[in-house]
Biopython code that builds the backbone (N, CA, C, O; Angstrom):
import numpy as np
from Bio.PDB.StructureBuilder import StructureBuilder

atoms = [
    (1, "LEU", "N", (10.433, 28.443, 57.625)),
    (1, "LEU", "CA", (9.355, 28.344, 56.645)),
    (1, "LEU", "C", (9.580, 29.325, 55.500)),
    (1, "LEU", "O", (9.372, 28.984, 54.335)),
    (2, "ALA", "N", (10.002, 30.539, 55.831)),
    (2, "ALA", "CA", (10.222, 31.536, 54.777)),
    (2, "ALA", "C", (11.304, 31.081, 53.806)),
    (2, "ALA", "O", (11.174, 31.281, 52.599)),
    (3, "LYS", "N", (12.370, 30.472, 54.317)),
    (3, "LYS", "CA", (13.444, 29.975, 53.443)),
    (3, "LYS", "C", (12.932, 28.861, 52.533)),
    (3, "LYS", "O", (13.297, 28.802, 51.359)),
    (4, "ALA", "N", (12.091, 27.982, 53.068)),
    (4, "ALA", "CA", (11.533, 26.899, 52.255)),
    (4, "ALA", "C", (10.643, 27.457, 51.157)),
    (4, "ALA", "O", (10.683, 26.978, 50.024)),
    (5, "GLN", "N", (9.839, 28.465, 51.482)),
    (5, "GLN", "CA", (8.987, 29.085, 50.469)),
    (5, "GLN", "C", (9.825, 29.781, 49.411)),
    (5, "GLN", "O", (9.513, 29.701, 48.223)),
    (6, "GLU", "N", (10.888, 30.463, 49.829)),
    (6, "GLU", "CA", (11.776, 31.141, 48.882)),
    (6, "GLU", "C", (12.417, 30.113, 47.955)),
    (6, "GLU", "O", (12.478, 30.320, 46.743)),
    (7, "ARG", "N", (12.887, 29.025, 48.511)),
    (7, "ARG", "CA", (13.521, 27.982, 47.712)),
    (7, "ARG", "C", (12.531, 27.401, 46.707)),
    (7, "ARG", "O", (12.877, 27.203, 45.543)),
    (8, "ARG", "N", (11.306, 27.127, 47.147)),
    (8, "ARG", "CA", (10.284, 26.586, 46.259)),
    (8, "ARG", "C", (9.983, 27.570, 45.141)),
    (8, "ARG", "O", (9.852, 27.172, 43.984)),
    (9, "PHE", "N", (9.873, 28.847, 45.472)),
    (9, "PHE", "CA", (9.608, 29.876, 44.467)),
    (9, "PHE", "C", (10.746, 29.935, 43.456)),
    (9, "PHE", "O", (10.504, 30.012, 42.252)),
    (10, "ASP", "N", (12.001, 29.899, 43.946)),
    (10, "ASP", "CA", (13.139, 29.979, 43.049)),
    (10, "ASP", "C", (13.193, 28.799, 42.095)),
    (10, "ASP", "O", (13.597, 28.961, 40.944)),
    (11, "LEU", "N", (12.794, 27.615, 42.547)),
    (11, "LEU", "CA", (12.800, 26.451, 41.673)),
    (11, "LEU", "C", (11.793, 26.600, 40.539)),
    (11, "LEU", "O", (11.999, 26.063, 39.451)),
    (12, "ALA", "N", (10.709, 27.322, 40.786)),
    (12, "ALA", "CA", (9.691, 27.525, 39.763)),
    (12, "ALA", "C", (10.091, 28.633, 38.787)),
    (12, "ALA", "O", (9.564, 28.702, 37.676)),
    (13, "LEU", "N", (10.998, 29.478, 39.188)),
    (13, "LEU", "CA", (11.425, 30.601, 38.361)),
    (13, "LEU", "C", (12.225, 30.101, 37.168)),
    (13, "LEU", "O", (13.064, 29.211, 37.300)),
    (14, "GLU", "N", (11.958, 30.680, 36.003)),
    (14, "GLU", "CA", (12.700, 30.365, 34.792)),
    (14, "GLU", "C", (13.359, 31.641, 34.281)),
    (14, "GLU", "O", (12.891, 32.235, 33.311)),
    (15, "PRO", "N", (14.452, 32.067, 34.934)),
    (15, "PRO", "CA", (15.097, 33.312, 34.519)),
    (15, "PRO", "C", (15.675, 33.207, 33.107)),
    (15, "PRO", "O", (16.152, 32.152, 32.688)),
    (16, "VAL", "N", (15.621, 34.311, 32.398)),
    (16, "VAL", "CA", (16.143, 34.390, 31.037)),
    (16, "VAL", "C", (17.402, 35.256, 31.083)),
    (16, "VAL", "O", (17.376, 36.381, 31.582)),
    (17, "ASP", "N", (18.488, 34.726, 30.562)),
    (17, "ASP", "CA", (19.733, 35.490, 30.543)),
    (17, "ASP", "C", (20.489, 35.184, 29.266)),
    (17, "ASP", "O", (20.399, 34.081, 28.725)),
    (18, "ASP", "N", (21.224, 36.152, 28.797)),
    (18, "ASP", "CA", (22.146, 35.986, 27.689)),
    (18, "ASP", "C", (23.529, 36.275, 28.264)),
    (18, "ASP", "O", (23.865, 37.436, 28.503)),
    (19, "PRO", "N", (24.334, 35.243, 28.490)),
    (19, "PRO", "CA", (25.643, 35.446, 29.106)),
    (19, "PRO", "C", (26.546, 36.395, 28.322)),
    (19, "PRO", "O", (27.506, 36.928, 28.878)),
    (20, "ALA", "N", (26.257, 36.611, 27.062)),
    (20, "ALA", "CA", (27.072, 37.513, 26.247)),
    (20, "ALA", "C", (26.820, 38.985, 26.579)),
    (20, "ALA", "O", (27.629, 39.849, 26.241)),
    (21, "LEU", "N", (25.697, 39.263, 27.240)),
    (21, "LEU", "CA", (25.390, 40.649, 27.598)),
    (21, "LEU", "C", (26.291, 41.115, 28.731)),
    (21, "LEU", "O", (26.445, 40.430, 29.741)),
    (22, "ALA", "N", (26.880, 42.282, 28.550)),
    (22, "ALA", "CA", (27.712, 42.874, 29.598)),
    (22, "ALA", "C", (26.819, 43.738, 30.486)),
    (22, "ALA", "O", (26.105, 44.615, 29.999)),
    (23, "ILE", "N", (26.866, 43.487, 31.774)),
    (23, "ILE", "CA", (26.066, 44.253, 32.724)),
    (23, "ILE", "C", (26.982, 45.235, 33.438)),
    (23, "ILE", "O", (27.998, 44.852, 34.018)),
    (24, "ASP", "N", (26.609, 46.493, 33.388)),
    (24, "ASP", "CA", (27.366, 47.550, 34.054)),
    (24, "ASP", "C", (26.820, 47.680, 35.484)),
    (24, "ASP", "O", (25.671, 48.076, 35.680)),
    (25, "GLU", "N", (27.640, 47.346, 36.466)),
    (25, "GLU", "CA", (27.188, 47.323, 37.862)),
    (25, "GLU", "C", (26.764, 48.706, 38.348)),
    (25, "GLU", "O", (25.805, 48.820, 39.111)),
    (26, "GLN", "N", (27.454, 49.749, 37.926)),
    (26, "GLN", "CA", (27.079, 51.109, 38.339)),
    (26, "GLN", "C", (25.693, 51.469, 37.798)),
    (26, "GLN", "O", (24.871, 52.048, 38.509)),
    (27, "LYS", "N", (25.446, 51.123, 36.544)),
    (27, "LYS", "CA", (24.129, 51.385, 35.962)),
    (27, "LYS", "C", (23.064, 50.541, 36.663)),
    (27, "LYS", "O", (21.955, 51.018, 36.908)),
    (28, "ALA", "N", (23.395, 49.297, 36.984)),
    (28, "ALA", "CA", (22.441, 48.426, 37.679)),
    (28, "ALA", "C", (22.081, 48.996, 39.047)),
    (28, "ALA", "O", (20.920, 48.951, 39.453)),
    (29, "LYS", "N", (23.073, 49.531, 39.758)),
    (29, "LYS", "CA", (22.796, 50.131, 41.071)),
    (29, "LYS", "C", (21.871, 51.335, 40.924)),
    (29, "LYS", "O", (20.940, 51.498, 41.712)),
    (30, "ALA", "N", (22.116, 52.169, 39.934)),
    (30, "ALA", "CA", (21.244, 53.319, 39.688)),
    (30, "ALA", "C", (19.848, 52.840, 39.283)),
    (30, "ALA", "O", (18.845, 53.417, 39.703)),
    (31, "GLY", "N", (19.787, 51.803, 38.480)),
    (31, "GLY", "CA", (18.507, 51.244, 38.050)),
    (31, "GLY", "C", (17.705, 50.653, 39.185)),
    (31, "GLY", "O", (16.474, 50.679, 39.163)),
    (32, "GLN", "N", (18.397, 50.118, 40.182)),
    (32, "GLN", "CA", (17.707, 49.557, 41.343)),
    (32, "GLN", "C", (16.905, 50.637, 42.058)),
    (32, "GLN", "O", (15.780, 50.389, 42.492)),
    (33, "ALA", "N", (17.468, 51.819, 42.181)),
    (33, "ALA", "CA", (16.745, 52.927, 42.819)),
    (33, "ALA", "C", (15.545, 53.343, 41.987)),
    (33, "ALA", "O", (14.486, 53.644, 42.539)),
    (34, "ILE", "N", (15.691, 53.364, 40.679)),
    (34, "ILE", "CA", (14.578, 53.729, 39.788)),
    (34, "ILE", "C", (13.490, 52.669, 39.844)),
    (34, "ILE", "O", (12.304, 52.987, 39.760)),
    (35, "PHE", "N", (13.896, 51.393, 39.988)),
    (35, "PHE", "CA", (12.954, 50.275, 39.987)),
    (35, "PHE", "C", (11.953, 50.352, 41.130)),
    (35, "PHE", "O", (10.906, 49.707, 41.072)),
    (36, "LEU", "N", (12.249, 51.119, 42.158)),
    (36, "LEU", "CA", (11.286, 51.271, 43.252)),
    (36, "LEU", "C", (9.932, 51.710, 42.720)),
    (36, "LEU", "O", (8.897, 51.333, 43.270)),
    (37, "GLY", "N", (9.928, 52.508, 41.649)),
    (37, "GLY", "CA", (8.677, 52.933, 41.022)),
    (37, "GLY", "C", (7.988, 51.817, 40.251)),
    (37, "GLY", "O", (6.814, 51.945, 39.902)),
    (38, "CYS", "N", (8.688, 50.740, 39.981)),
    (38, "CYS", "CA", (8.146, 49.594, 39.238)),
    (38, "CYS", "C", (7.683, 48.484, 40.181)),
    (38, "CYS", "O", (6.913, 47.604, 39.797)),
    (39, "ALA", "N", (8.169, 48.544, 41.418)),
    (39, "ALA", "CA", (7.991, 47.437, 42.365)),
    (39, "ALA", "C", (6.536, 47.136, 42.697)),
    (39, "ALA", "O", (6.197, 45.985, 42.973)),
    (40, "LEU", "N", (5.682, 48.131, 42.678)),
    (40, "LEU", "CA", (4.282, 47.886, 43.006)),
    (40, "LEU", "C", (3.682, 46.821, 42.088)),
    (40, "LEU", "O", (2.904, 45.977, 42.533)),
    (41, "CYS", "N", (4.041, 46.863, 40.827)),
    (41, "CYS", "CA", (3.506, 45.888, 39.866)),
    (41, "CYS", "C", (4.456, 44.719, 39.598)),
    (41, "CYS", "O", (4.015, 43.578, 39.464)),
    (42, "HIS", "N", (5.756, 45.003, 39.519)),
    (42, "HIS", "CA", (6.735, 43.985, 39.132)),
    (42, "HIS", "C", (7.465, 43.348, 40.300)),
    (42, "HIS", "O", (8.346, 42.512, 40.097)),
    (43, "GLY", "N", (7.110, 43.732, 41.524)),
    (43, "GLY", "CA", (7.651, 43.086, 42.706)),
    (43, "GLY", "C", (8.884, 43.741, 43.279)),
    (43, "GLY", "O", (9.750, 44.239, 42.560)),
    (44, "ARG", "N", (8.935, 43.724, 44.592)),
    (44, "ARG", "CA", (10.096, 44.260, 45.313)),
    (44, "ARG", "C", (11.332, 43.448, 44.943)),
    (44, "ARG", "O", (11.270, 42.222, 44.862)),
    (45, "ASP", "N", (12.425, 44.112, 44.723)),
    (45, "ASP", "CA", (13.685, 43.471, 44.323)),
    (45, "ASP", "C", (13.541, 42.692, 43.012)),
    (45, "ASP", "O", (14.258, 41.719, 42.779)),
    (46, "ALA", "N", (12.610, 43.127, 42.161)),
    (46, "ALA", "CA", (12.367, 42.511, 40.847)),
    (46, "ALA", "C", (11.863, 41.074, 40.961)),
    (46, "ALA", "O", (12.019, 40.287, 40.028)),
    (47, "ILE", "N", (11.264, 40.729, 42.093)),
    (47, "ILE", "CA", (10.704, 39.394, 42.304)),
    (47, "ILE", "C", (9.191, 39.523, 42.316)),
    (47, "ILE", "O", (8.617, 40.114, 43.231)),
    (48, "SER", "N", (8.549, 38.968, 41.296)),
    (48, "SER", "CA", (7.100, 39.069, 41.168)),
    (48, "SER", "C", (6.488, 37.682, 41.099)),
    (48, "SER", "O", (7.076, 36.752, 40.547)),
    (49, "ALA", "N", (5.312, 37.560, 41.663)),
    (49, "ALA", "CA", (4.560, 36.308, 41.560)),
    (49, "ALA", "C", (3.755, 36.266, 40.262)),
    (49, "ALA", "O", (2.996, 35.323, 40.036)),
    (50, "GLY", "N", (3.913, 37.271, 39.416)),
    (50, "GLY", "CA", (3.224, 37.287, 38.126)),
    (50, "GLY", "C", (1.985, 38.143, 38.100)),
    (50, "GLY", "O", (1.350, 38.272, 37.053)),
    (51, "ALA", "N", (1.624, 38.726, 39.212)),
    (51, "ALA", "CA", (0.437, 39.573, 39.225)),
    (51, "ALA", "C", (0.717, 40.788, 40.086)),
    (51, "ALA", "O", (1.310, 40.630, 41.153)),
    (52, "PRO", "N", (0.347, 41.935, 39.708)),
    (52, "PRO", "CA", (-0.407, 42.227, 38.486)),
    (52, "PRO", "C", (0.442, 42.259, 37.228)),
    (52, "PRO", "O", (-0.102, 42.329, 36.125)),
    (53, "ALA", "N", (1.759, 42.211, 37.364)),
    (53, "ALA", "CA", (2.634, 42.270, 36.195)),
    (53, "ALA", "C", (3.670, 41.154, 36.279)),
    (53, "ALA", "O", (3.934, 40.630, 37.362)),
    (54, "PRO", "N", (4.259, 40.790, 35.141)),
    (54, "PRO", "CA", (5.186, 39.654, 35.129)),
    (54, "PRO", "C", (6.504, 39.917, 35.855)),
    (54, "PRO", "O", (6.904, 41.057, 36.089)),
    (55, "ASP", "N", (7.145, 38.829, 36.194)),
    (55, "ASP", "CA", (8.493, 38.866, 36.745)),
    (55, "ASP", "C", (9.430, 39.123, 35.567)),
    (55, "ASP", "O", (9.571, 38.276, 34.685)),
    (56, "LEU", "N", (10.062, 40.277, 35.555)),
    (56, "LEU", "CA", (10.884, 40.668, 34.404)),
    (56, "LEU", "C", (12.146, 39.821, 34.268)),
    (56, "LEU", "O", (12.787, 39.838, 33.218)),
    (57, "ARG", "N", (12.502, 39.099, 35.292)),
    (57, "ARG", "CA", (13.657, 38.209, 35.185)),
    (57, "ARG", "C", (13.364, 37.060, 34.222)),
    (57, "ARG", "O", (14.287, 36.417, 33.723)),
    (58, "GLU", "N", (12.082, 36.802, 33.961)),
    (58, "GLU", "CA", (11.670, 35.729, 33.057)),
    (58, "GLU", "C", (11.281, 36.246, 31.672)),
    (58, "GLU", "O", (10.839, 35.468, 30.827)),
    (59, "SER", "N", (11.435, 37.515, 31.437)),
    (59, "SER", "CA", (10.956, 38.131, 30.201)),
    (59, "SER", "C", (12.003, 38.089, 29.096)),
    (59, "SER", "O", (13.096, 38.638, 29.237)),
    (60, "PHE", "N", (11.651, 37.425, 27.987)),
    (60, "PHE", "CA", (12.527, 37.436, 26.813)),
    (60, "PHE", "C", (12.607, 38.840, 26.232)),
    (60, "PHE", "O", (13.650, 39.253, 25.725)),
    (61, "LEU", "N", (11.515, 39.558, 26.307)),
    (61, "LEU", "CA", (11.476, 40.926, 25.800)),
    (61, "LEU", "C", (12.492, 41.803, 26.523)),
    (61, "LEU", "O", (13.110, 42.670, 25.906)),
    (62, "ALA", "N", (12.669, 41.591, 27.807)),
    (62, "ALA", "CA", (13.571, 42.429, 28.602)),
    (62, "ALA", "C", (15.045, 42.129, 28.353)),
    (62, "ALA", "O", (15.910, 42.816, 28.897)),
    (63, "VAL", "N", (15.349, 41.113, 27.539)),
    (63, "VAL", "CA", (16.743, 40.833, 27.188)),
    (63, "VAL", "C", (17.235, 41.837, 26.147)),
    (63, "VAL", "O", (18.409, 42.207, 26.134)),
    (64, "ASP", "N", (16.340, 42.264, 25.290)),
    (64, "ASP", "CA", (16.681, 43.192, 24.209)),
    (64, "ASP", "C", (16.503, 44.632, 24.695)),
    (64, "ASP", "O", (15.379, 45.039, 24.989)),
    (65, "PRO", "N", (17.588, 45.414, 24.788)),
    (65, "PRO", "CA", (17.460, 46.776, 25.320)),
    (65, "PRO", "C", (16.532, 47.672, 24.501)),
    (65, "PRO", "O", (15.857, 48.536, 25.061)),
    (66, "ALA", "N", (16.490, 47.479, 23.192)),
    (66, "ALA", "CA", (15.603, 48.302, 22.353)),
    (66, "ALA", "C", (14.140, 47.955, 22.607)),
    (66, "ALA", "O", (13.296, 48.847, 22.687)),
    (67, "ALA", "N", (13.838, 46.673, 22.735)),
    (67, "ALA", "CA", (12.461, 46.250, 23.021)),
    (67, "ALA", "C", (12.048, 46.714, 24.414)),
    (67, "ALA", "O", (10.920, 47.164, 24.613)),
    (68, "PHE", "N", (12.954, 46.604, 25.368)),
    (68, "PHE", "CA", (12.692, 47.058, 26.734)),
    (68, "PHE", "C", (12.349, 48.553, 26.724)),
    (68, "PHE", "O", (11.395, 48.979, 27.376)),
    (69, "ARG", "N", (13.126, 49.341, 25.986)),
    (69, "ARG", "CA", (12.902, 50.779, 25.883)),
    (69, "ARG", "C", (11.533, 51.068, 25.249)),
    (69, "ARG", "O", (10.826, 51.979, 25.680)),
    (70, "GLN", "N", (11.169, 50.293, 24.232)),
    (70, "GLN", "CA", (9.875, 50.498, 23.574)),
    (70, "GLN", "C", (8.711, 50.261, 24.535)),
    (70, "GLN", "O", (7.688, 50.941, 24.454)),
    (71, "VAL", "N", (8.863, 49.316, 25.423)),
    (71, "VAL", "CA", (7.805, 49.032, 26.394)),
    (71, "VAL", "C", (7.785, 50.094, 27.494)),
    (71, "VAL", "O", (6.738, 50.668, 27.795)),
    (72, "VAL", "N", (8.944, 50.348, 28.088)),
    (72, "VAL", "CA", (9.011, 51.258, 29.239)),
    (72, "VAL", "C", (8.735, 52.698, 28.838)),
    (72, "VAL", "O", (7.925, 53.377, 29.468)),
    (73, "LYS", "N", (9.396, 53.155, 27.810)),
    (73, "LYS", "CA", (9.312, 54.571, 27.439)),
    (73, "LYS", "C", (8.336, 54.819, 26.293)),
    (73, "LYS", "O", (7.700, 55.872, 26.228)),
    (74, "GLY", "N", (8.221, 53.852, 25.400)),
    (74, "GLY", "CA", (7.400, 54.043, 24.212)),
    (74, "GLY", "C", (5.952, 53.602, 24.346)),
    (74, "GLY", "O", (5.118, 53.957, 23.513)),
    (75, "GLY", "N", (5.641, 52.829, 25.387)),
    (75, "GLY", "CA", (4.256, 52.409, 25.593)),
    (75, "GLY", "C", (3.819, 51.242, 24.735)),
    (75, "GLY", "O", (2.627, 51.096, 24.463)),
    (76, "ALA", "N", (4.756, 50.398, 24.298)),
    (76, "ALA", "CA", (4.425, 49.290, 23.401)),
    (76, "ALA", "C", (3.465, 48.266, 24.011)),
    (76, "ALA", "O", (2.842, 47.503, 23.273)),
    (77, "LYS", "N", (3.333, 48.233, 25.321)),
    (77, "LYS", "CA", (2.423, 47.277, 25.981)),
    (77, "LYS", "C", (1.294, 47.990, 26.716)),
    (77, "LYS", "O", (0.704, 47.436, 27.644)),
    (78, "ILE", "N", (1.002, 49.196, 26.309)),
    (78, "ILE", "CA", (-0.022, 49.988, 27.000)),
    (78, "ILE", "C", (-1.392, 49.310, 26.959)),
    (78, "ILE", "O", (-2.172, 49.424, 27.904)),
    (79, "GLU", "N", (-1.683, 48.605, 25.863)),
    (79, "GLU", "CA", (-2.985, 47.922, 25.752)),
    (79, "GLU", "C", (-3.085, 46.744, 26.707)),
    (79, "GLU", "O", (-4.182, 46.242, 26.953)),
    (80, "ARG", "N", (-1.961, 46.293, 27.248)),
    (80, "ARG", "CA", (-1.956, 45.191, 28.210)),
    (80, "ARG", "C", (-1.805, 45.685, 29.635)),
    (80, "ARG", "O", (-1.614, 44.890, 30.556)),
    (81, "GLY", "N", (-1.891, 47.017, 29.823)),
    (81, "GLY", "CA", (-1.879, 47.584, 31.161)),
    (81, "GLY", "C", (-0.542, 48.136, 31.618)),
    (81, "GLY", "O", (-0.437, 48.655, 32.729)),
    (82, "MET", "N", (0.488, 48.035, 30.777)),
    (82, "MET", "CA", (1.804, 48.568, 31.141)),
    (82, "MET", "C", (1.853, 50.036, 30.750)),
    (82, "MET", "O", (1.845, 50.357, 29.561)),
    (83, "PRO", "N", (1.902, 50.935, 31.729)),
    (83, "PRO", "CA", (1.919, 52.365, 31.393)),
    (83, "PRO", "C", (3.207, 52.782, 30.698)),
    (83, "PRO", "O", (4.233, 52.108, 30.788)),
    (84, "ARG", "N", (3.125, 53.886, 30.020)),
    (84, "ARG", "CA", (4.289, 54.495, 29.366)),
    (84, "ARG", "C", (4.972, 55.403, 30.385)),
    (84, "ARG", "O", (4.310, 56.175, 31.078)),
    (85, "PHE", "N", (6.278, 55.308, 30.470)),
    (85, "PHE", "CA", (7.063, 56.158, 31.362)),
    (85, "PHE", "C", (7.959, 57.054, 30.522)),
    (85, "PHE", "O", (9.184, 56.960, 30.583)),
    (86, "ASP", "N", (7.330, 57.926, 29.733)),
    (86, "ASP", "CA", (8.084, 58.765, 28.814)),
    (86, "ASP", "C", (8.843, 59.884, 29.520)),
    (86, "ASP", "O", (9.655, 60.562, 28.891)),
    (87, "ALA", "N", (8.597, 60.090, 30.811)),
    (87, "ALA", "CA", (9.357, 61.094, 31.562)),
    (87, "ALA", "C", (10.751, 60.592, 31.930)),
    (87, "ALA", "O", (11.621, 61.389, 32.280)),
    (88, "LEU", "N", (10.969, 59.287, 31.855)),
    (88, "LEU", "CA", (12.299, 58.750, 32.127)),
    (88, "LEU", "C", (13.240, 59.103, 30.987)),
    (88, "LEU", "O", (12.857, 59.061, 29.818)),
    (89, "SER", "N", (14.455, 59.446, 31.329)),
    (89, "SER", "CA", (15.460, 59.719, 30.297)),
    (89, "SER", "C", (15.914, 58.391, 29.691)),
    (89, "SER", "O", (15.684, 57.326, 30.265)),
    (90, "ASP", "N", (16.559, 58.465, 28.532)),
    (90, "ASP", "CA", (17.114, 57.255, 27.928)),
    (90, "ASP", "C", (18.137, 56.618, 28.865)),
    (90, "ASP", "O", (18.224, 55.393, 28.952)),
    (91, "GLU", "N", (18.905, 57.439, 29.560)),
    (91, "GLU", "CA", (19.894, 56.933, 30.509)),
    (91, "GLU", "C", (19.209, 56.172, 31.645)),
    (91, "GLU", "O", (19.689, 55.113, 32.047)),
    (92, "GLN", "N", (18.109, 56.687, 32.164)),
    (92, "GLN", "CA", (17.384, 56.002, 33.244)),
    (92, "GLN", "C", (16.801, 54.675, 32.766)),
    (92, "GLN", "O", (16.826, 53.690, 33.504)),
    (93, "VAL", "N", (16.278, 54.637, 31.544)),
    (93, "VAL", "CA", (15.756, 53.378, 30.996)),
    (93, "VAL", "C", (16.896, 52.372, 30.860)),
    (93, "VAL", "O", (16.721, 51.190, 31.157)),
    (94, "ASP", "N", (18.051, 52.833, 30.416)),
    (94, "ASP", "CA", (19.222, 51.967, 30.294)),
    (94, "ASP", "C", (19.636, 51.443, 31.672)),
    (94, "ASP", "O", (19.990, 50.272, 31.807)),
    (95, "GLN", "N", (19.594, 52.286, 32.673)),
    (95, "GLN", "CA", (19.925, 51.856, 34.032)),
    (95, "GLN", "C", (18.935, 50.812, 34.536)),
    (95, "GLN", "O", (19.335, 49.834, 35.169)),
    (96, "LEU", "N", (17.665, 51.007, 34.266)),
    (96, "LEU", "CA", (16.643, 50.017, 34.630)),
    (96, "LEU", "C", (16.928, 48.686, 33.952)),
    (96, "LEU", "O", (16.852, 47.630, 34.579)),
    (97, "TRP", "N", (17.256, 48.747, 32.665)),
    (97, "TRP", "CA", (17.543, 47.531, 31.903)),
    (97, "TRP", "C", (18.711, 46.771, 32.537)),
    (97, "TRP", "O", (18.639, 45.553, 32.702)),
    (98, "HIS", "N", (19.777, 47.479, 32.890)),
    (98, "HIS", "CA", (20.926, 46.831, 33.517)),
    (98, "HIS", "C", (20.530, 46.195, 34.852)),
    (98, "HIS", "O", (21.010, 45.111, 35.185)),
    (99, "TYR", "N", (19.674, 46.847, 35.606)),
    (99, "TYR", "CA", (19.217, 46.285, 36.883)),
    (99, "TYR", "C", (18.429, 44.990, 36.656)),
    (99, "TYR", "O", (18.679, 43.985, 37.321)),
    (100, "VAL", "N", (17.488, 45.016, 35.727)),
    (100, "VAL", "CA", (16.675, 43.823, 35.447)),
    (100, "VAL", "C", (17.567, 42.680, 34.953)),
    (100, "VAL", "O", (17.389, 41.532, 35.359)),
    (101, "ARG", "N", (18.520, 42.994, 34.080)),
    (101, "ARG", "CA", (19.424, 41.962, 33.571)),
    (101, "ARG", "C", (20.287, 41.385, 34.695)),
    (101, "ARG", "O", (20.512, 40.176, 34.750)),
    (102, "ARG", "N", (20.770, 42.252, 35.592)),
    (102, "ARG", "CA", (21.576, 41.777, 36.713)),
    (102, "ARG", "C", (20.770, 40.824, 37.589)),
    (102, "ARG", "O", (21.267, 39.774, 37.997)),
    (103, "GLU", "N", (19.529, 41.195, 37.873)),
    (103, "GLU", "CA", (18.691, 40.353, 38.728)),
    (103, "GLU", "C", (18.355, 39.032, 38.043)),
    (103, "GLU", "O", (18.288, 37.997, 38.705)),
    (104, "ALA", "N", (18.145, 39.050, 36.746)),
    (104, "ALA", "CA", (17.892, 37.800, 36.006)),
    (104, "ALA", "C", (19.126, 36.908, 36.048)),
    (104, "ALA", "O", (19.014, 35.696, 36.232)),
    (105, "ARG", "N", (20.301, 37.504, 35.878)),
    (105, "ARG", "CA", (21.543, 36.733, 35.895)),
    (105, "ARG", "C", (21.767, 36.128, 37.287)),
    (105, "ARG", "O", (22.160, 34.967, 37.398)),
    (106, "LYS", "N", (21.523, 36.895, 38.330)),
    (106, "LYS", "CA", (21.667, 36.374, 39.695)),
    (106, "LYS", "C", (20.707, 35.205, 39.928)),
    (106, "LYS", "O", (21.083, 34.196, 40.523)),
    (107, "ALA", "N", (19.466, 35.348, 39.455)),
    (107, "ALA", "CA", (18.476, 34.285, 39.641)),
    (107, "ALA", "C", (18.865, 33.027, 38.850)),
    (107, "ALA", "O", (18.681, 31.907, 39.325)),
    (108, "ALA", "N", (19.401, 33.225, 37.645)),
    (108, "ALA", "CA", (19.830, 32.082, 36.833)),
    (108, "ALA", "C", (20.987, 31.340, 37.505)),
    (108, "ALA", "O", (21.015, 30.109, 37.533)),
    (109, "ALA", "N", (21.939, 32.102, 38.044)),
    (109, "ALA", "CA", (23.082, 31.479, 38.729)),
    (109, "ALA", "C", (22.623, 30.729, 39.973)),
    (109, "ALA", "O", (23.097, 29.631, 40.262)),
    (110, "LYS", "N", (21.700, 31.334, 40.697)),
    (110, "LYS", "CA", (21.182, 30.704, 41.917)),
    (110, "LYS", "C", (20.459, 29.405, 41.581)),
    (110, "LYS", "O", (20.604, 28.405, 42.283)),
    (111, "LYS", "N", (19.685, 29.430, 40.510)),
    (111, "LYS", "CA", (18.930, 28.244, 40.112)),
    (111, "LYS", "C", (19.879, 27.111, 39.704)),
    (111, "LYS", "O", (19.583, 25.936, 39.920)),
    (112, "GLN", "N", (21.004, 27.472, 39.120)),
    (112, "GLN", "CA", (21.975, 26.463, 38.684)),
    (112, "GLN", "C", (22.934, 26.072, 39.806)),
    (112, "GLN", "O", (23.889, 25.324, 39.597)),
    (113, "GLY", "N", (22.659, 26.594, 40.993)),
    (113, "GLY", "CA", (23.468, 26.222, 42.155)),
    (113, "GLY", "C", (24.688, 27.084, 42.363)),
    (113, "GLY", "O", (25.568, 26.747, 43.156)),
    (114, "GLY", "N", (24.747, 28.220, 41.638)),
    (114, "GLY", "CA", (25.933, 29.070, 41.765)),
    (114, "GLY", "C", (25.678, 30.244, 42.535)),
    (114, "GLY", "O", (26.577, 31.061, 42.732)),
]
sb = StructureBuilder()
sb.init_structure("model")
sb.init_model(0)
sb.init_chain("A")
sb.init_seg("    ")
for serial, (resi, resn, name, xyz) in enumerate(atoms, 1):
    if name == "N":
        sb.init_residue(resn, " ", resi, " ")
    sb.init_atom(name, np.array(xyz, "f"), 0.0, 1.0, " ", f" {name:<3s}", serial, name[0])
structure = sb.get_structure()
């Protein structure tokens, strides 16, 4: 049953990816550890049902590293409930971005049967 639910969820997912983006696996691994602080709202392993916060694998905003930084570190979405994480270094935000991009790419490949 769990596999069927996972499959159904994945079919509904619309991951956003730009194949031209280079993902640094070392940064993604470091970002995965940092993402634990995001998981309460954005879902464990970057898989969210959309509440209380969106699934970042589907976010067009999260494709652009500068826009991602403005939201995470700059507080650009604070009025929508996304807190500012200004204590994170620029390197940590970059690592988070690589992790989110890696997970979106994996979800896109899975959806396309790869």
